[in-house]
C-alpha positions, -999 to 999 in steps of 0.1 A, spaced: 787 402 461 781 378 431 766 344 438 759 314 415 726 309 398 716 274 386 690 267 359 683 232 348 659 219 321 654 181 322 647 169 287 641 135 271 676 128 259 698 154 277 694 174 309 707 209 303 722 234 327 729 271 325 751 283 354 761 319 360 784 339 383 784 376 377 790 381 339 804 346 335 783 316 324 788 279 318 766 255 299 763 218 308 747 188 291 744 155 309 725 124 299 689 122 313 683 93 336 647 83 331 647 57 359 653 86 384 654 122 372 670 133 404 702 115 393 706 136 362 695 167 381 723 162 407 748 152 380 741 184 362 748 205 394 780 185 401 793 191 366 783 228 368 801 232 401 833 217 385 832 242 357 836 269 383 864 250 400 842 237 429 848 200 435 827 201 467 790 205 457 780 216 492 804 245 491 790 254 457 754 253 469 762 275 499 773 302 475 742 297 452 715 323 452 688 307 430 681 272 416 653 269 390 641 236 374 619 228 345 610 191 340 595 166 316 584 143 343 547 151 336 553 145 299 570 112 307 541 100 329 517 105 300 539 90 273 550 60 294 516 56 311 532 54 345 506 74 364 487 59 394 454 41 394 427 69 397 393 68 412 368 94 400 336 106 417 311 125 395 275 136 396 248 109 391 239 104 355 273 114 341 295 84 349 294 72 313 297 106 294 318 125 320 299 156 311 305 156 273 293 141 240 311 112 224 340 91 237 360 108 264 397 105 258 406 101 295 386 68 297 408 37 300 439 58 293 440 78 325 410 63 344 394 29 340 356 28 336 351 6 367 370 33 387 343 59 380 315 62 406 287 87 409 267 104 437 233 120 438 238 157 442 229 189 423 242 224 419 224 248 396 242 267 368 237 298 390 255 282 419 226 272 441 230 239 460 198 222 449 207 189 466 235 183 491 255 151 492 245 121 511 272 111 536 264 74 535 266 74 497 299 91 497 313 65 522 299 37 500 315 48 467 348 57 484 350 22 500 344 7 465 372 28 450 396 19 478 388 -18 475 395 -15 437 430 -1 445 427 36 438 458 56 446 443 91 441 406 101 444 394 129 421 360 146 428 346 165 399 309 174 403 286 192 378 286 231 380 312 231 408 328 260 391 299 282 403 298 267 438 322 240 450 304 234 484 294 199 475 329 190 463 344 203 495 318 183 516 327 151 498 364 157 506 356 164 542 334 132 546 362 111 530 389 126 552 368 122 584 357 87 577 390 74 562 417 93 581 453 93 571 462 61 590 436 43 568 439 62 536 477 64 539 490 90 515 462 88 490 454 124 480 420 137 472 418 163 444 388 185 436 381 195 400 372 231 412 407 234 428 424 225 395 402 244 369 376 271 369 363 263 334 325 263 330 327 232 307 322 204 332 339 179 308 370 200 303 372 208 341 370 170 348 397 163 322 420 189 338 415 174 373 421 138 361 452 148 341 466 167 371 459 137 394 476 113 369 507 135 369 507 142 406 524 112 421 555 111 399 558 149 402 556 149 440 581 121 443 606 137 420 603 173 430 603 168 467 632 143 464 652 169 444 643 197 469 652 175 499 685 164 483 695 201 479 687 207 516 708 178 527 738 193 508 734 226 525 712 246 501 688 267 523 665 283 498 635 268 481 639 250 448 619 269 422 599 250 397 591 263 362 554 268 353 542 267 317 525 301 322 559 319 324 570 320 360 585 298 388 574 289 423 584 266 451 574 229 450 546 234 476 529 260 453 532 239 421 504 219 406 514 190 383 494 207 355 515 239 359 547 221 349 535 204 317 556 216 287 575 241 309 608 234 292 596 248 258 578 276 276 611 286 292 626 288 258 600 314 248 606 333 281 643 335 271 633 346 236 612 375 249 640 385 273 666 387 245 641 403 221 637 432 246 674 437 245 674 440 207 642 459 205 625 431 186 587 428 189 580 400 165 601 368 169 595 332 161 616 305 178 626 270 167 640 245 192 652 213 176 659 186 202 664 148 200 628 138 194 608 170 185 608 204 170 591 231 192 580 264 176 569 295 194 559 331 187 564 364 204 539 390 189 542 428 197 566 419 225 541 396 243 541 359 249 512 341 232 489 318 252 469 288 242 435 290 261 423 258 246 453 237 254 453 199 253 476 174 269 480 141 250 450 152 229 429 156 261 414 191 263 422 208 296 420 244 285 447 256 309 462 290 298 496 278 288 523 296 268 516 284 233 543 261 218 536 241 187 554 208 189 559 184 160 578 152 156 613 157 141 646 159 159 681 145 158 669 111 168 639 109 144 640 78 123 638 80 85 622 54 63 609 48 28 572 41 26 557 14 4 549 39 -23 585 50 -25 584 83 -5 608 94 23 591 97 57 605 111 89 591 97 122 570 93 142 595 67 155 625 81 174 657 63 183 658 82 216 689 82 238 693 44 238 699 28 214 700 62 197 711 70 161 730 43 142 762 64 145 761 62 183 770 25 181 747 15 209 727 -10 189 706 13 168 705 3 131 678 26 117 689 59 100 681 91 118 685 128 111 718 128 130 731 100 108 722 120 77 742 150 91 772 127 97 770 113 61 768 149 46 798 159 66 782 188 85 786 169 118 822 158 125 822 123 141 854 131 159 840 163 174 805 153 185 797 171 219 832 185 217 848 151 211 834 136 244 812 112 225 827 92 197 804 83 169 808 61 138 805 75 103 806 40 89 775 29 109 757 61 97 766 53 61 755 17 65 721 27 79 715 54 53 725 30 25 704 1 36 672 18 45 671 49 22 697 50 -6 692 15 -19 654 15 -18 653 48 -36 682 40 -60 702 71 -52 736 79 -36 742 79 1 747 117 0 715 123 -19 696 102 6 711 121 35 703 154 18 667 143 14 664 136 51 678 170 60 656 187 35 626 169 50 633 181 86 639 216 73 605 215 56 588 202 87 602 231 106 593 256 79 557 243 76 553 245 114 566 281 114 541 291 87 513 272 104 519 291 137 521 325 121 489 318 101 471 307 133 479 340 148 470 360 116 506 372 112 528 377 81 558 354 87 581 379 67 577 404 96 595 380 120 630 372 130 639 336 139 656 326 171 674 292 168 682 269 196 682 234 209 709 208 202 699 207 165 686 242 159 719 255 144 720 226 119 686 233 103 674 268 112 689 284 80 671 259 58 639 263 79 641 301 76 647 301 39 619 277 32 594 297 53 603 332 41 622 345 72 654 364 63 673 368 96 683 342 123 698 347 157 719 320 174 734 321 209 765 308 227 740 289 249 717 278 221 721 241 230 707 248 265 685 277 256 655 265 276 677 264 307 689 299 299 653 310 294 646 296 328 672 320 342 650 349 330 620 337 350 608 354 382 588 340 410 552 341 399 517 333 412 486 335 391 451 341 404 418 343 385 381 350 390 352 341 367 336 371 352 311 362 325 305 398 314 290 405 280 305 437 265 291 455 234 288 490 220 259 500 242 267 481 274 274 499 307 306 488 324 303 505 358 292 474 377 319 454 359 346 479 369 334 477 406 334 439 406 368 437 388 383 460 414 369 438 442 383 407 425 418 422 421 419 433 457 410 398 469 436 383 446 463 407 458 457 396 494 462 360 483 494 370 465 507 387 497 502 355 516 518 333 490 548 356 484 554 357 521 556 319 519 583 323 492 602 348 515 592 381 499 574 412 512 543 426 496 563 457 486 585 437 463 556 424 442 547 437 408 514 429 391 501 422 356 464 421 348 449 402 319 414 392 306 405 360 289 380 370 262 359 352 236 343 366 205 305 368 204 302 335 185 327 318 209 350 307 180 379 330 189 393 331 224 425 349 235 442 365 265 448 403 266 471 421 289 459 455 301 476 485 317 479 480 354 460 512 362 429 505 340 409 490 369 420 516 395 407 545 375 372 558 381 371 569 345 349 542 329 358 556 295 394 544 299 383 508 304 357 510 277 383 521 252 405 491 262 376 467 258 366 482 224 402 477 213 400 440 223 368 435 205 383 451 173 413 426 176 388 397 178 368 411 148 336 411 169 312 439 180 304 420 211 328 400 234 324 378 264 349 384 292 352 351 309 381 355 334 401 382 350 436 372 361 462 387 382 498 376 378 521 386 407 558 386 402 589 391 424 622 395 405 651 371 413 686 367 398 689 371 360 720 368 339 729 399 319 743 395 284 778 409 279 783 439 256 818 439 240 838 459 216 837 449 179 869 439 163 880 446 127 896 413 116 889 383 95 885 350 114 907 320 106 891 286 100 903 259 123 901 233 95 887 225 61 866 194 53 845 182 23 808 187 28 780 178 5 761 210 -6 734 209 -33 747 179 -52 785 185 -48 812 179 -23 828 213 -15 858 219 7 843 239 34 858 262 61 852 250 97 852 276 124 855 273 162 825 292 175 842 300 208 871 315 189 850 340 171 851 376 182 824 403 181 824 418 146 837 387 128 818 379 96 817 346 78 804 339 43 787 306 35 792 278 29 807 272 64 802 252 95 807 266 130 814 241 158 816 242 196 816 216 223 778 217 225 764 228 191 769 231 154 757 259 132 754 255 94 759 286 72 747 275 38 757 287 4 747 324 -1 742 331 37 763 354 59 770 350 96 780 379 119 791 377 155 776 407 174 786 426 205 766 402 227 784 372 213 752 362 196 753 351 159 731 369 133 727 350 101 711 364 69 698 339 44 
């Protein structure tokens, strides 16, 4: 029996929902409510239920099998600097440097200098406890932090990645001496619980960032989870992790959720790529404030092992998404030397672009699209949001056209050209970073603004084929619907592999690590409500080149560590070394990803029709210096097999797709659009 699935991606401007029931789906966009993200979360569910004819949300939730959520609350905490006052305990001698050279970016931004205290303890690099902690000293520094108003205590001691006995002891002393009725709900977080990195500075960064995000995350996610339970939903709310899976709230660290929305978009990209048999795909997601670019190579997600959050190195293995400023709300201006500049300022949701009529007067990318005619002011969001062409023209004229002494249309075209170039440059940058030829890739276009600019971005970057989707405007929410429940475990390895190295001992140790991690996954998946028999596994190694300059994650066949044939593993490691261009490699971590499949939406497969689509209207649009009467089509009225020659504009209630001069758009059997430029 079919049941509903709900997937929600909370963004900066809009909160997107992808709802399915059998082979039917509905997309929902509601305005994000920054003051309380549970409001837009609940509004999205209410609107989704209505689309299926359910006025009573409780009845809808009783028939819902899965609810998954990705959230920007962590991003918001960093941007708005709304995190709690942190107290940090480090090893004596490192309170000023925090284990690194130069100015540490977490100082004053995430933790104030007077909130950093140190204790006299020592763990060797090999993991031997040279000096244990002094209980009286721990009590003294803790009392100081509490008197200064700390809300979260972070303990990050030197070399705790090799042995966290001293960190655990500090936590025990604090909890024993300042029990809950004294400490209240102030959590204590250990650096070794958050990160296993050998770099003490990076591990401390990760712990501090996680602690900074923790309070708002806990408040929001548990409130959302509890709200569902009060309405009759009996299953756990599943939270998106930026490493490609979902897990219940209690098994989610704040750091896991950072950038999970864009990561979900790449998960959806891989899922659809598998259906089409595409191994090399780039994705471009144009939202209200940013453009996010991702890459699938040889059918695999790409990971960033040296990730940063707000320019703070945390080195958590996150799905790699390259984000740049440039979205529908990005403000355009003329610099003093007479050049057009986009951003970094964004109009946001309020006051928004000038055409929104909410008080914004600066010209944005959306205003430029209105002036050119590619966005219909009477059909924005399907006509549910009226916008003003006159206000868009006034803003473009005052701030761009007049200073540059050009027409309003030329000014608007310059703005659109600029955002297309930003996207194209980012696509080329990411392909170059990965050592790939961009001409070998297809482009998946999504986000509220993806369809407006993807053809121009593709043409400027050298990509020939673009895919669009009926759920493009909520693609990250759709991508979330492809996620399974996942838990990731890792062990440090520090094994040096070269042409003459024996690997027998490494194979034995790796097998022992994997068995230990599997037992942990059995425990955690039982907590999610799944049996060990339902789990599937994926093994990966994080590997660095001999000089340490190149680091990447490599996925291995699941049986490689279960074989007693050392040659099999040696050949896999030799292949990895070859890909890194190094004779010798350092294997730093072995990871086990455990998955249990949950509900996924299946794309429809329909018969192709042999007919010519009729435009719903014609309107003049500015193309390459001229106003041309252009065919406007209703996307939802197009049938599989329909072909459209550019120039044309395709509209729906939630997105607009531009088919420029010389391009061809075809609707395929899955109701996805394929555009050749």
